[in-house]
ROFI-721966 format. One record per residue (C-alpha): residue number from 1; x, y, z. Coordinates in steps of 0.001 Angstrom, whole numbers. Each point is the difference from the previous one (the first is absolute). Last residue first. Example, Ala and Ser with C-alpha at 12.3 -4.5 7.8 and 13.67 -1.06 7.14 Angstrom:
BEGIN
SITE  pos        x        y        z
SITE    2    13670    -1060     7140
SITE    1    -1370    -3440      660
# end
This chain:
BEGIN
SITE  pos        x        y        z
SITE  660   -88206     9650   224328
SITE  659     3518     -976     1099
SITE  658      465    -2123     3065
SITE  657     3191     -673     1996
SITE  656     -461    -2582     2710
SITE  655     2170      470     3098
SITE  654      254    -3496     1415
SITE  653     -837     -921     3632
SITE  652    -3397    -1461     -936
SITE  651    -1807     1439    -2973
SITE  650    -3408     -824     1393
SITE  649    -3114      751    -2014
SITE  648     1917     1137    -3061
SITE  647    -2086     2572    -1855
SITE  646    -2045     -791    -3053
SITE  645     -171     2338    -2969
SITE  644    -3192     -509    -2019
SITE  643     -473     2592    -2691
SITE  642    -1796    -2319    -2410
SITE  641    -1937    -1376     2944
SITE  640    -1540     3428      529
SITE  639     1116     2344     2701
SITE  638    -2180     2372     2105
SITE  637     2065     2832     1359
SITE  636     -401      804     3622
SITE  635      -44     3491     1585
SITE  634      369      381     3708
SITE  633    -1741     3010     1695
SITE  632     1227     1530     3293
SITE  631    -2283     1246     2850
SITE  630     1547     2816     1986
SITE  629     1282     -792     3462
SITE  628    -2472      -54     2837
SITE  627    -2416     2262     1906
SITE  626     -135     3423    -1621
SITE  625      491    -1335    -3406
SITE  624    -2899    -2338      621
SITE  623    -2687     2608       79
SITE  622      902     1880    -3096
SITE  621      832    -3238    -1708
SITE  620    -3315    -1525      891
SITE  619    -1860     2741    -1786
SITE  618     2303     -256    -3022
SITE  617     -273    -3755       -4
SITE  616    -3735       70      105
SITE  615       -4     2189    -3057
SITE  614     2627    -2077    -1787
SITE  613    -1840    -3213      781
SITE  612    -3161     1411    -1406
SITE  611     1820     1043    -3177
SITE  610     1718    -3356     -317
SITE  609    -3217    -1891      514
SITE  608    -1638     1982    -2756
SITE  607     2947     -752    -2348
SITE  606     -137    -3701      869
SITE  605    -3631     -117     -861
SITE  604      634     1664    -3337
SITE  603     2842    -2443     -764
SITE  602    -2131    -2990      943
SITE  601    -2444     1053    -2570
SITE  600     2747      431    -2635
SITE  599     1575    -3387      822
SITE  598    -3363    -1664     -274
SITE  597     -400     1432    -3444
SITE  596     3517    -1139    -1006
SITE  595     -644    -3576     1217
SITE  594     2090    -1177     2960
SITE  593     3536    -1602      -36
SITE  592      254    -3634     1231
SITE  591     2011     -613     3211
SITE  590     3819     -729      -90
SITE  589     1150    -3629      758
SITE  588     2279     -207     2990
SITE  587     3806      220     -580
SITE  586     1778    -3256     -950
SITE  585     2195    -1640     2633
SITE  584     3481    -1059    -1055
SITE  583     1398    -3221     1417
SITE  582     3151     -318     2140
SITE  581     3751     -331     -354
SITE  580     -258      783    -3680
SITE  579     1620    -1895    -2922
SITE  578      366     1634    -3425
SITE  577     -954    -1908    -3159
SITE  576      669      944    -3645
SITE  575    -1926     -400    -3214
SITE  574    -1223    -2247    -2781
SITE  573     2799    -2588     -266
SITE  572      679      256     3708
SITE  571     2968     1489     1788
SITE  570      446      434     3775
SITE  569     1216     3623      168
SITE  568     -463      511     3735
SITE  567      310    -1338     3508
SITE  566     -913     1410     3442
SITE  565    -2051     2992    -1198
SITE  564    -1426     1611     3186
SITE  563    -3750      550      195
SITE  562    -1394     3397     1116
SITE  561     -988     1242    -3452
SITE  560     2544    -1914    -2068
SITE  559     3182      546     1977
SITE  558     3570      114    -1301
SITE  557     3489     -523     1447
SITE  556     2936      419    -2397
SITE  555     1030     3200     1817
SITE  554     -963     3488    -1115
SITE  553     2356     2983     -267
SITE  552    -1096     3536      840
SITE  551     -126     -905     3694
SITE  550     3797     -495       76
SITE  549     1292    -1624     3203
SITE  548    -3359    -1627      858
SITE  547     -565    -1170    -3588
SITE  546    -3656      473     -826
SITE  545    -2426    -2910     -219
SITE  544    -2247      -46    -3064
SITE  543    -3779      -62     -377
SITE  542    -1883    -1237    -3045
SITE  541    -3767      705        9
SITE  540    -2547    -2440    -1372
SITE  539    -2811     1296    -2145
SITE  538    -3748     -628      175
SITE  537    -1521    -1675    -3086
SITE  536     -300    -3717      753
SITE  535     2556     -859    -2667
SITE  534     2394     2198     1923
SITE  533     1489     3381     -873
SITE  532     3533      382     1335
SITE  531      927     3326     1553
SITE  530     3469     1534      316
SITE  529     1093     1639     3224
SITE  528     3421    -1706       71
SITE  527      870    -1782    -3207
SITE  526    -1076    -3570     -696
SITE  525     1593     -308    -3461
SITE  524     3216    -1421     1478
SITE  523    -2034    -2819     1504
SITE  522    -1321    -1005    -3392
SITE  521    -3419     1092    -1235
SITE  520    -1592    -2296    -2572
SITE  519    -2610     1956    -1935
SITE  518    -3723       56     -837
SITE  517    -1370    -1647     3083
SITE  516      464      766     3682
SITE  515    -1072    -2836     2288
SITE  514     -130     -109     3824
SITE  513    -3310     1986      253
SITE  512    -1826    -2792    -1871
SITE  511      657    -2277     2978
SITE  510    -1191     2591     2521
SITE  509    -3130      694    -2083
SITE  508     -854    -3708        3
SITE  507      451      -33     3753
SITE  506     3107    -1348     1656
SITE  505     -122    -2383     2922
SITE  504     2565       48     2773
SITE  503      997    -2785     2414
SITE  502     3545      -36    -1432
SITE  501      417     2507    -2791
SITE  500     3223     1792     1023
SITE  499     1965    -3203      564
SITE  498    -1163    -1338    -3374
SITE  497     1563     2809    -2026
SITE  496    -2172     2748    -1414
SITE  495      124      205    -3820
SITE  494      133     3295    -1907
SITE  493     -622     -688    -3691
SITE  492     1210     2262    -2820
SITE  491    -1534     -686    -3386
SITE  490      889     -497    -3662
SITE  489    -2989     -979    -2126
SITE  488      270    -2238    -3067
SITE  487     1149    -3023     1995
SITE  486    -3345     -339     1811
SITE  485      377    -2439     2893
SITE  484     -429     2530     2833
SITE  483    -2908     1581    -1924
SITE  482    -1662    -3403     -347
SITE  481      107     -386     3778
SITE  480    -1517     3464      481
SITE  479    -2711     -770    -2551
SITE  478     -858    -3128     1952
SITE  477     -183     2046     3176
SITE  476    -2261     2543    -1674
SITE  475    -2265    -2891     -978
SITE  474     -373     -920     3639
SITE  473      418    -2762     2592
SITE  472     2539    -2285    -1623
SITE  471     2305     2849    -1026
SITE  470       31     1474     3524
SITE  469      845    -3394     1465
SITE  468     2919     -224    -2440
SITE  467     1196     3470     1021
SITE  466     -287     -929     3705
SITE  465     2062    -3125     -569
SITE  464     2646     1945    -1946
SITE  463      386     2500     2866
SITE  462      463    -2879     2442
SITE  461     2472    -1843    -2303
SITE  460     2290     2973     -743
SITE  459     3120    -1244     1841
SITE  458     -489    -3405    -1651
SITE  457     1062     1498    -3372
SITE  456     -911    -1992    -3114
SITE  455    -3733      764      133
SITE  454      593     3726      283
SITE  453     2480     -157    -2880
SITE  452    -2585    -1830    -2113
SITE  451    -2615     2669      742
SITE  450     2371     2808     -989
SITE  449      969    -1666    -3258
SITE  448     2846    -2515     -322
SITE  447     3600      301     1236
SITE  446     2995    -1854    -1372
SITE  445     3393     -759     1601
SITE  444     2572    -1984    -1952
SITE  443    -1477     1348    -3194
SITE  442     1144     3551      687
SITE  441    -3412     1253     1103
SITE  440    -3516      695    -1310
SITE  439    -2940    -2301     -636
SITE  438    -2996      249    -2327
SITE  437     1850    -1685    -2815
SITE  436     2476    -2515     1436
SITE  435     3190     1173     1686
SITE  434     3213     -574    -1961
SITE  433     2858    -2297     1033
SITE  432     3014     -688    -2234
SITE  431     2278    -2963      752
SITE  430     3657     -582     -959
SITE  429     1584     3130     1441
SITE  428     3773     -570     -179
SITE  427      162      688    -3729
SITE  426     3196    -1468    -1371
SITE  425     2323     2182    -2057
SITE  424     1933     -785    -3183
SITE  423     2679     2621     -731
SITE  422     1593     1731    -3008
SITE  421     3746     -145     -578
SITE  420     3104     2072      860
SITE  419     3289    -1445     1197
SITE  418     1129     1689     3214
SITE  417     -372    -3273     1904
SITE  416     3051    -1454    -1742
SITE  415      148    -3659     1004
SITE  414    -3254     -916    -1708
SITE  413    -1681    -3279      862
SITE  412    -1136    -1943    -3052
SITE  411    -1146     1269    -3402
SITE  410    -2982    -2373       78
SITE  409    -2526     -275    -2819
SITE  408    -2867    -1583     1956
SITE  407    -2295    -2290    -1973
SITE  406     -248     -447    -3745
SITE  405     3261      427    -1902
SITE  404     -349     1290    -3564
SITE  403     3367     1762      -63
SITE  402     -902     1758     3297
SITE  401    -2165     2527    -1800
SITE  400      627      614    -3677
SITE  399     -395    -3680     -811
SITE  398    -3398        2     1708
SITE  397    -1441    -3123     1606
SITE  396    -3007      458     2332
SITE  395     -355      688     3736
SITE  394     3192     2008      493
SITE  393     1064     1385     3369
SITE  392     2924     2387      769
SITE  391     3248     -248     1959
SITE  390     2529     1961     2105
SITE  389     1053    -1049     3529
SITE  388     1170     2396     2681
SITE  387    -1363    -2196     2839
SITE  386    -3617      804     -982
SITE  385     -691      702    -3651
SITE  384     1216     2757    -2318
SITE  383    -1337      199    -3540
SITE  382      694    -1263    -3505
SITE  381    -2963     1025    -2158
SITE  380    -1653    -2507    -2337
SITE  379    -3263     -244     1930
SITE  378    -2245    -3080       46
SITE  377    -2198     -832     3006
SITE  376    -2154    -3019     -857
SITE  375     -796    -1490     3418
SITE  374     3133    -2138     -273
SITE  373     2019     3176     -434
SITE  372    -1629     1568     3086
SITE  371      807    -3060     2093
SITE  370     3611      163    -1243
SITE  369      202     3724      846
SITE  368    -1022     -835     3574
SITE  367     2622    -2756      107
SITE  366     2779     2329    -1213
SITE  365     -914     2528     2667
SITE  364    -1853     3246     -650
SITE  363     1400     3282     1347
SITE  362    -2370     1252     2676
SITE  361    -3319     1851     -197
SITE  360    -1824     3067     1319
SITE  359      708     1992    -3166
SITE  358     2703     2099     1697
SITE  357     1564    -3263     1170
SITE  356      269    -1230    -3587
SITE  355     1834     3200    -1005
SITE  354     2367     -194     2991
SITE  353     1084    -3543     -832
SITE  352      575      934    -3645
SITE  351     2092     3023     1025
SITE  350     2252    -2260     2068
SITE  349      381    -2473    -2870
SITE  348      778     2772    -2495
SITE  347    -2865     1137    -2224
SITE  346      340     1532    -3490
SITE  345     -867    -2956    -2259
SITE  344    -2895     1709    -1780
SITE  343     -593     3715      478
SITE  342      785     2828     2381
SITE  341    -3258     -610     1884
SITE  340     1536    -3329      926
SITE  339    -1686    -3296     -759
SITE  338    -2600    -2124     1760
SITE  337    -1395    -3494     -657
SITE  336    -2653    -1846     1996
SITE  335     -166    -3250     1936
SITE  334    -3121     -708     2089
SITE  333    -1001    -3177    -1805
SITE  332      726     1499    -3459
SITE  331    -3231    -1468    -1375
SITE  330    -1930     1867     2719
SITE  329    -3124    -1751     1307
SITE  328     1841    -2057     2594
SITE  327     2492     2713      895
SITE  326    -2590     2727      499
SITE  325    -2307    -2204     2049
SITE  324    -3210     2082      108
SITE  323    -2195      145     3110
SITE  322    -3406     1769       21
SITE  321     -855     1558     3360
SITE  320    -2932     -481     2409
SITE  319     1764    -2830     1856
SITE  318     3048     2206      291
SITE  317     3116    -1183    -1846
SITE  316     2407    -2559     1520
SITE  315      117    -1748    -3413
SITE  314    -3709     -849      270
SITE  313      842    -2491     2767
SITE  312     1675    -2276    -2546
SITE  311    -1373      171    -3538
SITE  310     1374     3525     -327
SITE  309     3493    -1459      -34
SITE  308     -692    -1548    -3392
SITE  307     2580    -2702     -488
SITE  306     2631     -523    -2674
SITE  305     1658    -3362      556
SITE  304     3246      196     1923
SITE  303     3218    -1463    -1397
SITE  302     2248    -1189     2799
SITE  301     3105     2147      151
SITE  300     3253     -133    -1915
SITE  299     3098     2144      532
SITE  298     3028     -779    -2175
SITE  297    -2315    -1322    -2683
SITE  296    -1424     3431     -794
SITE  295    -3318     -617     1731
SITE  294    -3078    -2232     -126
SITE  293     -634    -3502     1226
SITE  292    -2523    -2687     -908
SITE  291     2123    -1294    -2847
SITE  290     3693      503      686
SITE  289     1679     3379      214
SITE  288     2543      682    -2725
SITE  287     3694      729      577
SITE  286     2276      667    -2971
SITE  285     3735     -547       52
SITE  284     3235     1655     -991
SITE  283     3651     -931      593
SITE  282      331    -1571    -3435
SITE  281    -3298      722    -1751
SITE  280    -3688     -884      567
SITE  279      331    -2550     2816
SITE  278    -3494     -842     1290
SITE  277    -1034        6     3682
SITE  276    -3564    -1042      893
SITE  275    -1768     1705     2926
SITE  274    -1692    -1153     3215
SITE  273     3290      -98     1923
SITE  272      721     3500    -1244
SITE  271     2897      483    -2411
SITE  270     3510      886     1174
SITE  269     1598    -2249    -2609
SITE  268    -1291    -3104     1704
SITE  267     1689      887     3292
SITE  266     2351    -2980     -261
SITE  265     1227     1164    -3371
SITE  264     -940    -1865    -3184
SITE  263    -2462     2735    -1028
SITE  262     2874     2454     -209
SITE  261     1566    -1948    -2869
SITE  260     3401     1609     -558
SITE  259     1539     -624    -3429
SITE  258     3519    -1539      -52
SITE  257     3351     1766     -532
SITE  256     3489    -1484     -572
SITE  255     2932     2414     -487
SITE  254    -1816     2589     2056
SITE  253      422    -1891     3254
SITE  252    -3600    -1225       85
SITE  251    -3577     1311      220
SITE  250    -2426     1413    -2525
SITE  249    -2971     2372      218
SITE  248     2111     3040     -661
SITE  247     3068     -813    -2092
SITE  246     2933    -1979     1480
SITE  245     3109     1997      853
SITE  244     3453     -763    -1433
SITE  243     3391     1324     1129
SITE  242     3080      304    -2239
SITE  241     3504      784     1289
SITE  240     2557     1474    -2406
SITE  239     -328     3444     1456
SITE  238    -3554      157     1252
SITE  237    -2392    -1557    -2504
SITE  236    -3789     -348      301
SITE  235    -2232    -2450    -1867
SITE  234    -3791      -28      550
SITE  233    -1649    -3364     -604
SITE  232    -2321     -467    -2986
SITE  231     1905    -3018    -1212
SITE  230     2332    -1211     2700
SITE  229     3309     1811      530
SITE  228     3182     -976    -1867
SITE  227      968     3644     -509
SITE  226    -3185      622    -1983
SITE  225     1367    -2102    -2882
SITE  224     2791     2561     -553
SITE  223    -1375     3443      669
SITE  222      209     -625     3746
SITE  221     3774     -491     -382
SITE  220      562     3682     -738
SITE  219     3751      111     -699
SITE  218     2553     1021     2646
SITE  217     1813     3333      -61
SITE  216    -1284     1420     3237
SITE  215     1141     3375     1303
SITE  214      740      712     3672
SITE  213     3456    -1500      274
SITE  212     1232     3029     2021
SITE  211     1940     1676    -2774
SITE  210    -2128    -1829    -2554
SITE  209     -418    -3575    -1186
SITE  208    -2033    -3133      630
SITE  207     -449    -3212    -1990
SITE  206     2680    -1904     1854
SITE  205      680     1493     3378
SITE  204     1684     3390      242
SITE  203     3396      765     1611
SITE  202     -457     3293     1869
SITE  201     3124     2048      857
SITE  200      250     1041     3633
SITE  199     3776      479     -249
SITE  198     1114    -2584     2534
SITE  197     3129      319     2206
SITE  196    -1999      276     3187
SITE  195    -2482    -2613    -1233
SITE  194    -2535     -111    -2844
SITE  193      150     -389    -3751
SITE  192    -3818     -255     -150
SITE  191    -2142    -2785    -1464
SITE  190    -2861      434    -2489
SITE  189    -3708     -678     -565
SITE  188     -969      877     3545
SITE  187      855     3588     -809
SITE  186     3472     1493      538
SITE  185      407     3139     2071
SITE  184     2723    -1175     2416
SITE  183       -3     1797     3337
SITE  182     3236     1802      903
SITE  181     2669    -1664     2162
SITE  180     2121     3136      628
SITE  179     3133    -1639    -1392
SITE  178    -2010    -1415    -2873
SITE  177    -2991    -2398     -230
SITE  176    -3245    -1017     1635
SITE  175    -2536    -2762     -787
SITE  174     1395    -2394     2605
SITE  173     1652     1758     2925
SITE  172     3286     1744     -624
SITE  171     3218    -1099     1727
SITE  170     2643     1596     2272
SITE  169    -2289      557     2944
SITE  168     2808    -1373     2239
SITE  167    -1673    -3343      701
SITE  166    -1910      217    -3257
SITE  165    -3000     2082    -1183
SITE  164     -758     3346    -1578
SITE  163    -3132     1410    -1697
SITE  162    -1298     1707     3129
SITE  161     2870      759     2455
SITE  160     1698    -2907     1730
SITE  159      -44     -750     3728
SITE  158     3570    -1212      540
SITE  157      855    -2248     2950
SITE  156     3066     1067     2048
SITE  155    -1149    -1701     3196
SITE  154     -436     3108     2150
SITE  153      528      146     3781
SITE  152     3272     1971     -128
SITE  151    -1363     2140    -2829
SITE  150    -1090     -736    -3552
SITE  149    -3050    -1660    -1620
SITE  148     1048     1299    -3390
SITE  147    -2415     2019    -2163
SITE  146     -326     -515    -3720
SITE  145     1272      996    -3397
SITE  144     3216     1768     1135
SITE  143     1889    -3236     -828
SITE  142    -1455    -1478     3206
SITE  141     2315     2280     1995
SITE  140     1944     2461    -2128
SITE  139     3036     1252     2009
SITE  138     -257    -2837     2520
SITE  137      353    -2576    -2796
SITE  136    -2600    -1738    -2196
SITE  135    -1057    -2226     2848
SITE  134      309     1890     3275
SITE  133     3439      244     1684
SITE  132      515    -1947     3200
SITE  131     -423     1735     3303
SITE  130     1319    -2941     2071
SITE  129    -3185     -325     1993
SITE  128    -2077      581    -3116
SITE  127     -252     2711    -2614
SITE  126     1960     2548    -1943
SITE  125    -1053     2552    -2650
SITE  124     -374     2786     2527
SITE  123     2441     -491     2904
SITE  122     -614    -2737     2501
SITE  121     -614      472     3689
SITE  120      967    -2137     3017
SITE  119      452     2086     3087
SITE  118     3236     -422     1944
SITE  117      253     2187     3095
SITE  116     3126     1961      918
SITE  115      394     1422     3480
SITE  114     1166     3510      715
SITE  113     1870     1811     2770
SITE  112      993     3466    -1019
SITE  111     3415     1506     -132
SITE  110      175     3628     -940
SITE  109     1420     1446    -3160
SITE  108     1461     3481     -312
SITE  107     3408    -1139     1144
SITE  106      -95    -2660    -2675
SITE  105      278     2652    -2637
SITE  104    -2526       27    -2871
SITE  103     1360      834    -3408
SITE  102    -2858      435    -2518
SITE  101     -840     -481    -3710
SITE  100     -640    -3721      424
SITE   99     -709    -1853     3222
SITE   98     1231    -3636     -116
SITE   97    -1063    -2803     2361
SITE   96    -3188     -806    -2055
SITE   95     2159     -614    -3010
SITE   94     1463    -3022     1793
SITE   93    -3416    -1624      476
SITE   92     -983      754    -3610
SITE   91     3184    -1668    -1226
SITE   90     -770    -3045     2134
SITE   89    -3414     -287    -1719
SITE   88     1606      305    -3459
SITE   87     2408    -2814      912
SITE   86    -2999    -2252      631
SITE   85      998    -2747    -2442
SITE   84     3502     -121     1561
SITE   83    -1550     -852     3342
SITE   82     1796     2047     2653
SITE   81    -3066     2094      785
SITE   80    -2431    -2929      325
SITE   79     2351    -2190     1978
SITE   78      774     2963     2250
SITE   77    -3710      553      627
SITE   76     -595    -3644      899
SITE   75     3091       28     2249
SITE   74    -1333     2927     1942
SITE   73     2370     3008      -59
SITE   72     2646       98     2741
SITE   71     2776     -733    -2496
SITE   70     -739     3244    -1792
SITE   69      315     1968     3211
SITE   68     3172    -1861      950
SITE   67     1534      791    -3367
SITE   66     -670     3677      651
SITE   65    -2707     2072    -1648
SITE   64     1181     3087    -1951
SITE   63    -2280     3053       21
SITE   62     1420     1864    -2994
SITE   61     -518     3725     -627
SITE   60      279     1203    -3577
SITE   59     1230     3122    -1789
SITE   58     -434    -1019    -2732
SITE   57    -2744    -1660    -2056
SITE   56      922     1386    -3468
SITE   55     3655     -292      860
SITE   54     -323    -3777     -455
SITE   53     2272    -1598     2593
SITE   52    -3000     -911     2128
SITE   51    -1705    -1734    -2936
SITE   50     3124    -2017     -778
SITE   49      308     -862     3683
SITE   48    -3494    -1550     -124
SITE   47     1170    -2412    -2681
SITE   46    -1320    -2950     2032
SITE   45     3289    -1836     -426
SITE   44     1941     2984     1358
SITE   43    -1781     -113     3287
SITE   42     1211    -3535      458
SITE   41    -2137    -3113     -260
SITE   40     2257    -2139    -2094
SITE   39     3032     1232     1971
SITE   38    -1304    -1676     3186
SITE   37     1186     2101     2901
SITE   36    -3048     2072     -397
SITE   35      636     2878     2283
SITE   34     2802     2270     1005
SITE   33    -1051     2958     2043
SITE   32     2052     -823     3097
SITE   31     3072     -293    -2128
SITE   30     -473     3392    -1560
SITE   29     -712     -197    -3693
SITE   28     2392       26    -2949
SITE   27    -1448     -110    -3510
SITE   26    -2748     2329     1056
SITE   25    -3408    -1290      860
SITE   24    -3340      247    -1839
SITE   23    -3109      231     2149
SITE   22    -2486    -2347     1558
SITE   21    -3747    -1065     -314
SITE   20    -1891     -472     2380
SITE   19     1872     1005     2972
SITE   18     2056    -2473     2060
SITE   17     1112      424     3552
SITE   16     3387      507     1573
SITE   15      499     3083    -2073
SITE   14     3030     1639    -1652
SITE   13     -351     3553    -1247
SITE   12     1847     1156    -3094
SITE   11     -308     3519    -1444
SITE   10     1021      326    -3617
SITE    9      328     3024    -2325
SITE    8     2620     2191     1645
SITE    7     2396    -2789      826
SITE    6     -682    -2954     2247
SITE    5    -1743     1184     3162
SITE    4     -300    -2473     2816
SITE    3    -2784     -732     2454
SITE    2      182    -3091     2178
SITE    1    -3437    -1324      995
# end
């Protein structure tokens, strides 16, 4: 470096290396600071000296590279800087050697060793190895309507903003106009003056007008011979274009329409295989079940002859019951009609289902209604059927009901289930069972009189045998048998089961002791401590078992005298039966009462005996009190059979509560 001061506003320092960029030089430079022997590449040609001579930038300090320093640059770099097209790049290099607004003396500078490295980098708006300008110019790459792929590795391609297209984004896409490429607002019935230089004006097609070609001016072609459509076809016009649609039940393109025959289809019009299909109107058909079948034609089933279900096994009723086939004897064959409490035609389909269910029935099917119609059911009231169908039966012609049609007047399947109609229900119970006179029960189970129940139950066979033997051997036995069969008298019979009667024989009194006549006492009537008067005369005593946790509460266990009740409330038409684990034993027969005169004589004798006994007792008492404990008297009350209260012989482990 050779420092040199040139005037008061310029300090010149010559360098053997190159800065990036350089300074302006005076008209005469020291020999060692001369550079650029080629006049075309002189400092003056870059106009850097003009900037240095401008007082606005003074004072300046110039770091002037020598010719040798410039010559030492790589050839590739020199070719780039000396290229006339890159004069602006050379200018920047030279400017880098100039410090404005300062005079820096060389004595204040120190030499430093440095090495220059070349790193390829393009300025904004340039791209590629040679840093070429982007399309549209570096100042406005891609015409300022897109983004340039710039930089040393870029390819200069423009990515255009929405609405723009072209290599430099200089064009509008289709349907846009103006310098900002706005969207055209024309309808499909007009064309837009589009493009960068376009105005966006809409040019309307023939028959259309308006700012955006939205109004039609064409004539209504459908009013002229239906627009060329077939007779009955629907004509529609859009602009000047006419479309034709065949009417319901017809097929074709609208200009030519032919009736549709559903019965000619492969599926036979949707009718059942045992039905006949008849075309009633274009696109409509009627299905009718063939002879021997019944149904709506879409569903046909084999016609069944009316049968009396009671003829087979008495209709599942009891053998002592009368069976009645409700469907066979009912002209409506189990079908009946219901309507809402609000009035006629007030039931939706869901409400109709619920109403039938409340009546123990289901909604009737079409076939069930057909059977009822054939049986003579006639009701001119459209009502819900199964599968959301509406219909009603007619059994004779009536112009006011189905236009005189006889059969099923069918409204078809309803799409809207909120429509309101009445309903036809089908009674699920088809057989009624009622016990015969002299029997009781629900018809499926019937019980006869007490004797018949004994005969029907094998568990009572031993007791029954002894009753029959009793009736064969005495008149009282025959009366007892007749009493068990008498339907005018309600009785309560206690029957010992077979296990408790094995190898035991009951006397006539024992048998009579098991029957209480006058009322039928159910198990709930057998309260603890109560007495039951028997046909024999003496009473039976009811004993209850107390609850161990609460003695004031009785369990469901009961004893009759000392016999446990193992089963109870077996019904009979003239009473009730309770089963005992063992037989009851009647008390012994009481002796005959004496005549009044005899009683008086005996009374006098007894009085004398009492007096003598008292005297002897007094004497003995005086003696005995000195030897042993005093003598104690026990008083006994004589009971008649009317006051009979029997005690349990052996109550077992249970605590029996007794009330006198």
